[in-house]
All heavy atoms as an XYZ file, in Angstrom:
739
protein
N      20.386      7.110     -4.370
C      21.337      6.622     -3.361
C      20.689      5.588     -2.469
O      19.477      5.452     -2.400
N      21.543      4.847     -1.803
C      21.048      3.788     -0.922
C      20.707      4.365      0.438
O      21.470      5.231      0.953
C      22.134      2.699     -0.820
C      21.564      1.325     -0.529
C      22.683      0.302     -0.619
O      23.839      0.622     -0.729
N      22.303     -0.958     -0.579
N      19.601      3.946      1.023
C      19.264      4.422      2.333
C      20.160      3.767      3.371
O      20.276      2.554      3.399
C      17.799      4.107      2.669
N      20.847      4.586      4.161
C      21.735      4.069      5.166
C      20.972      3.908      6.476
O      20.281      4.833      6.880
C      22.931      4.987      5.368
C      24.104      4.349      6.046
C      25.242      5.377      6.162
N      24.907      6.444      7.074
C      24.849      6.327      8.414
N      25.076      5.172      8.964
N      24.569      7.366      9.168
N      21.169      2.783      7.128
C      20.460      2.569      8.397
C      21.088      3.413      9.472
O      22.308      3.458      9.589
C      20.480      1.077      8.783
C      19.700      0.804     10.032
N      18.312      0.829     10.035
C      20.071      0.522     11.303
C      17.886      0.556     11.261
N      18.936      0.374     12.046
N      20.303      4.114     10.235
C      20.795      4.930     11.293
C      21.500      4.066     12.324
O      21.088      2.940     12.577
C      19.672      5.730     11.942
N      22.512      4.591     12.991
C      23.231      3.848     13.983
C      22.422      3.650     15.233
O      22.592      2.655     15.946
N      21.579      4.600     15.557
C      20.776      4.566     16.790
C      19.352      4.861     16.452
O      19.053      5.453     15.429
C      21.321      5.558     17.806
C      22.627      5.102     18.373
C      23.823      5.103     17.751
C      22.836      4.574     19.680
N      24.780      4.590     18.599
C      24.207      4.268     19.792
C      21.996      4.310     20.783
C      24.771      3.718     20.933
C      22.560      3.785     21.931
C      23.939      3.497     22.015
N      18.481      4.465     17.323
C      17.043      4.675     17.103
C      16.407      5.167     18.413
O      16.711      4.639     19.484
C      16.394      3.349     16.680
C      14.945      3.486     16.339
C      14.376      2.145     15.907
O      14.176      1.265     16.756
O      14.119      1.976     14.689
N      15.554      6.159     18.280
C      14.732      6.591     19.396
C      13.304      6.127     19.088
O      12.783      6.424     18.036
C      14.776      8.112     19.587
C      13.892      8.536     20.757
C      16.219      8.590     19.810
N      12.732      5.384     20.045
C      11.359      4.928     19.856
C      10.454      5.641     20.844
O      10.787      5.714     22.030
C      11.246      3.394     20.042
C      11.726      2.637     18.838
C      11.239      1.221     18.878
N      11.724      0.554     20.102
C      12.764     -0.259     20.144
N      13.404     -0.567     19.035
N      13.136     -0.819     21.235
N       9.348      6.136     20.357
C       8.345      6.791     21.214
C       7.093      5.964     21.141
O       6.592      5.650     20.064
C       8.056      8.248     20.720
C       7.178      8.967     21.717
C       9.355      8.993     20.459
N       6.548      5.630     22.326
C       5.272      4.939     22.403
C       4.249      5.933     22.965
O       4.410      6.488     24.045
C       5.345      3.709     23.308
O       6.347      2.842     22.820
C       4.005      2.983     23.365
N       3.245      6.223     22.136
C       2.221      7.223     22.472
C       1.015      6.549     23.148
O       0.778      5.360     22.954
C       1.771      7.959     21.216
C       2.688      8.976     20.530
C       3.006     10.136     21.408
C       3.935      8.335     19.986
N       0.255      7.326     23.914
C      -0.903      6.755     24.601
C      -1.968      6.203     23.678
O      -2.619      5.188     23.963
C      -1.467      7.916     25.418
C      -0.332      8.919     25.552
C       0.488      8.728     24.317
N      -2.173      6.827     22.508
C      -3.204      6.398     21.586
C      -2.685      6.434     20.166
O      -1.706      7.136     19.862
C      -4.485      7.286     21.659
O      -4.152      8.572     21.087
C      -4.977      7.453     23.100
N      -3.362      5.722     19.289
C      -3.039      5.766     17.862
C      -3.174      7.167     17.314
O      -2.363      7.638     16.509
C      -3.976      4.791     17.118
C      -3.838      4.836     15.627
N      -2.653      4.532     14.989
C      -4.738      5.140     14.667
C      -2.846      4.650     13.676
N      -4.075      5.031     13.466
N      -4.199      7.871     17.761
C      -4.414      9.263     17.304
C      -3.241     10.161     17.704
O      -2.775     10.953     16.897
C      -5.753      9.801     17.886
C      -5.931     11.257     17.599
N      -6.393     11.725     16.370
C      -5.734     12.359     18.362
C      -6.453     13.050     16.403
N      -6.057     13.459     17.594
N      -2.786     10.006     18.966
C      -1.616     10.787     19.402
C      -0.395     10.500     18.525
O       0.342     11.398     18.156
C      -1.284     10.440     20.849
C      -2.269     11.021     21.856
O      -2.881     12.043     21.547
O      -2.427     10.441     22.941
N      -0.199      9.225     18.234
C       0.970      8.840     17.439
C       0.903      9.458     16.048
O       1.890      9.958     15.524
C       1.063      7.311     17.337
N      -0.279      9.408     15.430
C      -0.445      9.947     14.077
C      -0.178     11.465     14.101
O       0.536     11.990     13.255
C      -1.819      9.639     13.532
C      -1.933      9.996     12.045
C      -3.289      9.557     11.491
N      -4.331     10.293     12.136
C      -5.556      9.800     12.397
N      -5.866      8.559     12.076
N      -6.466     10.535     13.004
N      -0.787     12.180     15.052
C      -0.644     13.608     15.119
C       0.806     13.997     15.388
O       1.327     14.952     14.782
C      -1.564     14.179     16.223
N       1.471     13.301     16.304
C       2.860     13.646     16.644
C       3.777     13.326     15.443
O       4.672     14.143     15.133
C       3.277     12.848     17.891
C       4.523     13.378     18.548
C       4.682     14.724     18.780
C       5.507     12.528     18.941
C       5.835     15.230     19.406
C       6.672     12.996     19.554
C       6.838     14.353     19.785
N       3.530     12.215     14.775
C       4.370     11.887     13.596
C       4.190     12.944     12.507
O       5.168     13.356     11.875
C       3.945     10.526     13.062
N       2.970     13.412     12.319
C       2.714     14.439     11.274
C       3.435     15.756     11.665
O       3.985     16.442     10.807
C       1.236     14.664     11.104
C       0.569     13.499     10.342
C      -0.956     13.579     10.331
O      -1.494     14.565     10.909
O      -1.587     12.671      9.762
N       3.455     16.070     12.930
C       4.096     17.285     13.392
C       5.617     17.209     13.177
O       6.229     18.148     12.694
C       3.795     17.535     14.859
C       4.097     18.966     15.303
C       3.601     19.215     16.674
N       4.718     19.211     17.598
C       4.599     19.031     18.912
N       3.421     18.802     19.471
N       5.651     19.063     19.704
N       6.193     16.044     13.511
C       7.627     15.873     13.336
C       8.009     15.904     11.855
O       8.963     16.499     11.433
C       8.096     14.560     13.976
C       7.981     14.515     15.493
C       8.224     13.076     15.983
C       8.924     15.514     16.138
N       7.206     15.229     11.038
C       7.456     15.184      9.584
C       7.393     16.593      8.999
O       8.170     16.939      8.103
C       6.468     14.257      8.905
N       6.455     17.425      9.515
C       6.322     18.791      9.027
C       7.579     19.626      9.359
O       7.892     20.588      8.692
C       5.094     19.462      9.638
N       8.285     19.221     10.398
C       9.537     19.904     10.798
C      10.734     19.321     10.064
O      11.864     19.715     10.318
C       9.756     19.752     12.315
C       8.732     20.480     13.156
C       8.934     20.219     14.641
O      10.105     19.941     15.051
O       7.963     20.291     15.409
N      10.490     18.328      9.214
C      11.570     17.754      8.440
C      12.287     16.632      9.162
O      13.414     16.249      8.775
N      11.693     16.096     10.222
C      12.300     14.983     10.947
C      11.756     13.683     10.402
O      10.548     13.436     10.473
C      12.008     15.094     12.472
C      12.568     16.381     13.008
C      12.568     13.888     13.193
C      12.184     16.657     14.449
N      12.606     12.808      9.823
C      12.099     11.553      9.275
C      11.631     10.638     10.397
O      12.345     10.437     11.382
C      13.314     10.968      8.525
C      14.509     11.688      9.079
C      14.062     13.000      9.644
N      10.450     10.106     10.228
C       9.859      9.297     11.309
C       9.100      8.165     10.680
O       8.438      8.327      9.652
C       8.979     10.161     12.222
C       7.877     10.859     11.447
C       8.359      9.328     13.335
N       9.188      6.994     11.269
C       8.376      5.856     10.839
C       7.345      5.619     11.935
O       7.647      5.687     13.119
C       9.237      4.588     10.728
C      10.229      4.621      9.599
C      11.041      3.339      9.573
O      11.821      3.065     10.453
N      10.819      2.518      8.528
N       6.100      5.328     11.532
C       5.036      5.149     12.517
C       4.482      3.740     12.395
O       4.246      3.223     11.289
C       3.913      6.173     12.268
C       2.800      6.082     13.287
C       1.860      7.274     13.202
N       1.333      7.512     11.872
C       0.218      6.914     11.409
N      -0.445      6.050     12.151
N      -0.219      7.191     10.219
N       4.329      3.090     13.520
C       3.726      1.745     13.596
C       2.647      1.777     14.684
O       3.009      1.629     15.865
C       4.787      0.674     13.944
C       6.086      0.849     13.190
N       6.236      0.366     11.910
C       7.234      1.458     13.524
C       7.471      0.654     11.503
N       8.090      1.328     12.453
N       1.444      2.031     14.303
C       0.336      2.147     15.218
C       0.593      3.198     16.302
O       0.559      4.386     16.002
C      -0.018      0.783     15.846
C      -1.398      0.775     16.441
C      -1.721      0.579     17.752
C      -2.662      1.051     15.797
N      -3.069      0.665     17.939
C      -3.686      0.963     16.773
C      -3.014      1.364     14.476
C      -5.013      1.176     16.481
C      -4.338      1.580     14.164
C      -5.327      1.465     15.203
N       0.914      2.821     17.536
C       1.150      3.827     18.586
C       2.644      4.103     18.763
O       3.041      4.795     19.715
C       0.598      3.329     19.929
C      -0.905      3.265     19.970
C      -1.434      3.075     21.406
N      -0.825      1.949     22.034
C      -0.166      1.974     23.223
N      -0.026      3.097     23.850
N       0.347      0.897     23.715
N       3.514      3.530     17.916
C       4.960      3.650     18.090
C       5.540      4.445     16.953
O       5.220      4.249     15.796
C       5.601      2.249     18.135
C       4.939      1.349     19.067
N       5.269      1.312     20.419
C       3.972      0.399     18.907
C       4.519      0.422     21.019
N       3.719     -0.149     20.134
N       6.467      5.343     17.309
C       7.231      6.114     16.319
C       8.696      5.710     16.431
O       9.196      5.516     17.554
C       7.114      7.617     16.542
C       5.718      8.205     16.642
C       5.815      9.721     16.800
C       4.889      7.861     15.427
N       9.365      5.587     15.312
C      10.809      5.288     15.297
C      11.516      6.408     14.573
O      11.145      6.761     13.442
C      11.083      3.972     14.582
O      10.446      2.908     15.219
N      12.537      6.993     15.219
C      13.320      8.053     14.619
C      14.799      7.651     14.687
O      15.280      7.242     15.715
C      13.121      9.371     15.386
C      11.718      9.942     15.365
C      10.885      9.404     16.515
C      11.769     11.476     15.422
N      15.464      7.774     13.555
C      16.867      7.428     13.503
C      17.770      8.543     14.022
O      17.467      9.732     13.948
N      18.929      8.164     14.572
C      19.953      9.096     15.022
C      21.320      8.570     14.574
O      21.528      7.358     14.459
C      19.919      9.262     16.526
N      22.211      9.506     14.292
C      23.543      9.107     13.790
C      24.383      8.398     14.849
O      25.111      7.460     14.529
C      24.305     10.372     13.336
C      23.827     10.927     12.020
C      24.009      9.942     10.886
O      25.106      9.396     10.729
O      23.040      9.727     10.140
N      24.318      8.848     16.065
C      25.150      8.243     17.120
C      24.445      8.421     18.462
O      23.320      8.943     18.561
C      26.547      8.901     17.163
C      26.489     10.426     17.360
O      25.585     10.904     18.072
O      27.328     11.102     16.748
N      25.088      7.954     19.523
C      24.462      7.955     20.843
C      24.148      9.370     21.299
O      23.069      9.595     21.849
C      25.382      7.256     21.843
C      24.707      7.039     23.200
C      25.551      6.237     24.155
O      26.678      5.889     23.812
O      25.044      5.963     25.256
N      25.028     10.295     21.075
C      24.783     11.690     21.491
C      23.539     12.267     20.802
O      22.712     12.898     21.420
C      26.010     12.563     21.196
C      27.170     12.298     22.152
O      26.927     11.690     23.218
O      28.287     12.655     21.789
N      23.459     12.025     19.467
C      22.298     12.489     18.732
C      21.026     11.824     19.248
O      19.980     12.488     19.355
C      22.433     12.138     17.237
C      23.332     13.128     16.494
O      23.746     14.134     17.109
O      23.634     12.868     15.322
N      21.106     10.555     19.561
C      19.929      9.825     20.039
C      19.460     10.408     21.371
O      18.254     10.626     21.551
C      20.255      8.344     20.216
N      20.398     10.701     22.276
C      20.006     11.273     23.588
C      19.449     12.691     23.424
O      18.471     13.075     24.076
C      21.152     11.218     24.563
C      21.403      9.857     25.127
N      20.649      9.353     26.159
C      22.277      8.904     24.786
C      21.033      8.098     26.443
N      22.056      7.816     25.622
N      20.068     13.471     22.532
C      19.572     14.831     22.301
C      18.160     14.782     21.717
O      17.275     15.547     22.119
C      20.525     15.585     21.377
N      17.938     13.862     20.753
C      16.622     13.742     20.143
C      15.612     13.300     21.179
O      14.497     13.822     21.263
C      16.706     12.750     18.979
C      15.432     12.502     18.209
C      14.870     13.791     17.601
C      15.648     11.476     17.106
N      16.007     12.349     22.024
C      15.083     11.832     23.036
C      14.698     12.936     24.007
O      13.541     13.059     24.402
C      15.720     10.669     23.789
N      15.658     13.776     24.414
C      15.341     14.883     25.328
C      14.326     15.817     24.693
O      13.385     16.268     25.345
C      16.623     15.643     25.677
C      17.465     14.972     26.728
C      16.719     14.665     28.013
O      16.021     15.577     28.542
O      16.758     13.496     28.454
N      14.550     16.123     23.440
C      13.631     17.040     22.725
C      12.215     16.385     22.636
O      11.225     17.055     22.898
C      14.159     17.318     21.325
C      13.216     18.187     20.547
C      13.651     18.375     19.129
N      12.523     18.923     18.408
C      12.531     19.238     17.137
N      13.619     19.033     16.442
N      11.486     19.714     16.562
N      12.173     15.129     22.246
C      10.904     14.449     22.097
C      10.180     14.326     23.436
O       8.957     14.455     23.521
C      11.081     13.074     21.476
C      11.636     13.048     20.061
C      11.950     11.624     19.640
C      10.641     13.679     19.096
N      10.958     14.117     24.496
C      10.336     13.974     25.830
C       9.612     15.254     26.201
O       8.549     15.213     26.842
C      11.439     13.647     26.862
C      10.926     13.266     28.224
C      12.075     12.790     29.108
N      12.473     11.444     28.767
C      13.659     11.057     28.390
N      14.637     11.972     28.276
N      13.965      9.826     28.115
N      10.152     16.413     25.791
C       9.530     17.677     26.134
C       8.330     17.958     25.250
O       7.466     18.756     25.620
C      10.549     18.804     26.083
O      10.934     19.047     24.748
N       8.282     17.352     24.050
C       7.222     17.697     23.080
C       6.126     16.627     23.006
O       5.042     16.916     22.560
C       7.809     17.885     21.688
C       8.754     19.049     21.581
C       9.309     19.207     20.159
O       8.812     18.557     19.252
O      10.249     20.021     19.983
N       6.446     15.402     23.399
C       5.477     14.321     23.252
C       4.289     14.483     24.184
O       4.433     15.072     25.268
C       6.169     12.986     23.504
N       3.147     13.974     23.794
C       1.946     14.055     24.664
C       2.163     13.381     26.032
O       3.010     12.460     26.127
C       0.864     13.328     23.858
C       1.368     13.341     22.460
C       2.818     13.326     22.513
N       1.459     13.831     27.016
C       1.491     13.237     28.357
C       1.245     11.732     28.233
O       0.372     11.296     27.494
C       0.374     13.875     29.212
C       0.384     13.476     30.669
C       1.336     14.302     31.485
O       1.631     15.445     31.091
N       1.815     13.751     32.555
N       2.034     10.932     28.980
C       1.820      9.509     28.972
C       2.645      8.765     27.933
O       2.582      7.549     27.858
N       3.472      9.504     27.155
C       4.325      8.835     26.172
C       5.554      8.267     26.885
O       6.004      8.733     27.906
C       4.792      9.852     25.135
O       3.668     10.405     24.467
N       6.118      7.209     26.289
C       7.377      6.669     26.799
C       8.419      6.659     25.673
O       8.056      6.537     24.484
C       7.197      5.229     27.353
O       6.736      4.395     26.277
C       6.242      5.225     28.521
N       9.678      6.775     26.033
C      10.750      6.809     25.079
C      11.777      5.741     25.376
O      12.077      5.468     26.561
C      11.492      8.133     25.094
C      10.811      9.300     24.341
C       9.817      9.986     25.257
C      11.831     10.281     23.848
N      12.301      5.110     24.322
C      13.407      4.155     24.453
C      14.476      4.532     23.437
O      14.174      4.945     22.320
C      12.908      2.729     24.143
C      11.874      2.255     25.135
O      12.234      2.051     26.309
O      10.728      2.116     24.742
N      15.718      4.358     23.841
C      16.839      4.602     22.938
C      17.539      3.248     22.713
O      17.772      2.528     23.683
C      17.853      5.593     23.541
C      17.176      6.954     23.756
C      19.070      5.738     22.624
C      18.040      7.940     24.511
N      17.827      2.941     21.449
C      18.457      1.669     21.167
C      19.534      1.842     20.118
O      19.326      2.549     19.137
C      17.382      0.686     20.646
C      17.879     -0.726     20.493
C      16.738     -1.683     20.283
O      15.940     -1.878     21.212
O      16.646     -2.212     19.183
N      20.680      1.218     20.334
C      21.748      1.255     19.346
C      21.583      0.128     18.357
O      21.171     -0.962     18.709
N      21.947      0.393     17.112
C      21.826     -0.626     16.078
C      22.770     -1.801     16.321
O      22.535     -2.906     15.864
C      22.089     -0.025     14.697
N      23.872     -1.551     17.081
C      24.796     -2.622     17.371
C      24.285     -3.557     18.456
O      24.916     -4.581     18.756
C      26.149     -2.009     17.799
N      23.177     -3.221     19.045
C      22.602     -4.016     20.143
C      22.391     -5.469     19.815
O      22.770     -6.362     20.530
C      21.293     -3.336     20.586
C      20.477     -4.129     21.575
C      19.212     -4.592     21.390
C      20.806     -4.496     22.910
N      18.776     -5.226     22.541
C      19.737     -5.185     23.465
C      21.985     -4.299     23.692
C      19.763     -5.693     24.766
C      21.975     -4.801     25.012
C      20.898     -5.497     25.514
N      21.801     -5.764     18.616
C      21.524     -7.130     18.227
C      22.828     -7.924     18.163
O      22.919     -9.056     18.587
C      20.828     -7.198     16.896
C      19.378     -6.737     16.987
O      18.825     -6.753     18.120
O      18.791     -6.336     15.961
N      23.875     -7.319     17.585
C      25.153     -8.016     17.440
C      25.755     -8.240     18.831
O      26.332     -9.297     19.103
C      26.098     -7.177     16.592
N      25.642     -7.260     19.705
C      26.194     -7.381     21.071
C      25.512     -8.510     21.814
O      26.148     -9.345     22.454
C      25.985     -6.061     21.833
C      26.693     -6.030     23.134
C      27.965     -5.543     23.401
C      26.187     -6.492     24.419
N      28.256     -5.679     24.711
C      27.221     -6.263     25.359
C      25.013     -7.099     24.796
C      27.052     -6.613     26.699
C      24.837     -7.423     26.144
C      25.857     -7.177     27.072
N      24.196     -8.611     21.688
C      23.450     -9.658     22.346
C      23.888    -11.038     21.826
O      24.097    -11.953     22.599
C      21.923     -9.483     22.145
C      21.159    -10.727     22.594
C      21.415     -8.255     22.931
N      24.070    -11.135     20.510
C      24.474    -12.400     19.931
C      25.798    -12.864     20.513
O      26.005    -14.033     20.822
C      24.603    -12.248     18.398
O      23.347    -11.851     17.892
C      25.000    -13.562     17.724
N      26.729    -11.911     20.689
C      28.067    -12.243     21.173
C      28.114    -12.468     22.669
O      28.736    -13.396     23.158
C      29.064    -11.105     20.765
C      30.413    -11.347     21.458
C      29.196    -11.030     19.284
N      27.388    -11.641     23.428
C      27.589    -11.576     24.859
C      26.470    -12.195     25.705
O      26.651    -12.359     26.887
C      27.737    -10.104     25.310
C      28.994     -9.506     24.778
O      30.085     -9.868     25.194
N      28.868     -8.558     23.824
N      25.314    -12.437     25.093
C      24.160    -12.778     25.960
C      23.453    -14.029     25.441
O      22.287    -13.970     25.080
C      23.238    -11.599     25.993
N      24.090    -15.182     25.453
C      23.419    -16.399     25.026
C      22.172    -16.721     25.845
O      21.253    -17.384     25.358
C      24.471    -17.475     25.137
C      25.505    -16.931     26.082
C      25.479    -15.433     25.892
N      22.136    -16.208     27.068
C      20.991    -16.510     27.929
C      19.755    -15.680     27.521
O      18.661    -15.907     28.022
C      21.321    -16.219     29.403
N      19.909    -14.704     26.628
C      18.773    -13.886     26.214
C      18.998    -12.452     26.634
O      19.615    -12.172     27.656
N      18.441    -11.520     25.875
C      18.763    -10.112     26.082
C      18.145     -9.509     27.351
O      18.673     -8.573     27.890
C      18.136     -9.420     24.850
C      17.124    -10.390     24.385
C      17.625    -11.759     24.706
N      17.052    -10.091     27.876
C      16.355     -9.362     28.924
C      17.132     -9.307     30.228
O      16.934     -8.424     31.002
C      14.971     -9.992     29.133
C      14.101     -9.869     27.914
C      13.873    -10.941     27.082
C      13.602     -8.624     27.529
C      13.131    -10.812     25.935
C      12.853     -8.486     26.416
C      12.602     -9.573     25.581
N      18.053    -10.225     30.421
C      18.858    -10.230     31.648
C      19.758     -8.980     31.688
O      20.193     -8.606     32.770
C      19.702    -11.466     31.717
N      19.989     -8.380     30.557
C      20.973     -7.288     30.499
C      20.354     -5.887     30.433
O      21.078     -4.892     30.481
C      21.909     -7.486     29.314
C      22.772     -8.691     29.465
C      22.282     -9.955     29.101
C      24.024     -8.608     30.014
C      23.030    -11.092     29.288
C      24.778     -9.731     30.182
C      24.310    -10.990     29.836
N      19.023     -5.796     30.347
C      18.416     -4.496     30.164
C      18.684     -3.555     31.324
O      18.821     -2.360     31.160
C      16.910     -4.612     29.975
C      16.529     -4.924     28.571
C      15.282     -5.502     28.298
C      17.353     -4.672     27.498
C      14.929     -5.808     26.996
C      16.999     -4.984     26.229
C      15.775     -5.556     25.950
N      18.851     -4.089     32.541
C      19.075     -3.264     33.704
C      20.336     -2.421     33.588
O      20.440     -1.366     34.157
N      21.341     -2.921     32.858
C      22.605     -2.223     32.771
C      22.644     -1.127     31.724
O      23.651     -0.460     31.592
N      21.576     -0.920     30.976
C      21.600      0.026     29.879
C      21.106      1.399     30.267
O      21.173      2.309     29.463
C      20.747     -0.487     28.751
C      21.246     -1.752     28.053
C      20.315     -2.166     26.943
C      22.615     -1.494     27.458
N      20.643      1.598     31.448
C      19.976      2.828     31.804
C      20.908      3.872     32.408
O      20.573      4.505     33.375
C      18.812      2.546     32.761
N      22.109      4.012     31.888
C      23.041      5.012     32.407
C      22.539      6.420     32.146
O      22.052      6.674     31.073
C      24.429      4.863     31.783
C      25.282      3.828     32.452
C      25.081      2.452     31.807
O      24.310      2.339     30.875
N      25.734      1.454     32.335
C-alpha cells in the first residue's frame, strides 16, 4: 500500500543527539512511528486533536530541555494563499 502523509506533525527537539536517539528508540519500541533527524523527531498525527494529545504525552515523557512544535500539513498551502509577505509574520497567531 501507499504511505499516506499524516495530516499533522508533532516535532520534538531534544537537547542532544544521544537524547533524540534514545527517545526515538523508546517510542519505536512502543509501536509509535517516528522519524529522527539528528536532534529532531517527527511523529505523524491524523488530525489536530491527535496531534495535541500526542504532544501532551510527549511533553511528559521527553527529556528535560526538549521543545515541541505542532504543525498541520495544510500549513504550507495556507501560507501560499494567505501570507505572501512570508510565514513568520503569522506564527504569533498559531499558539491557541
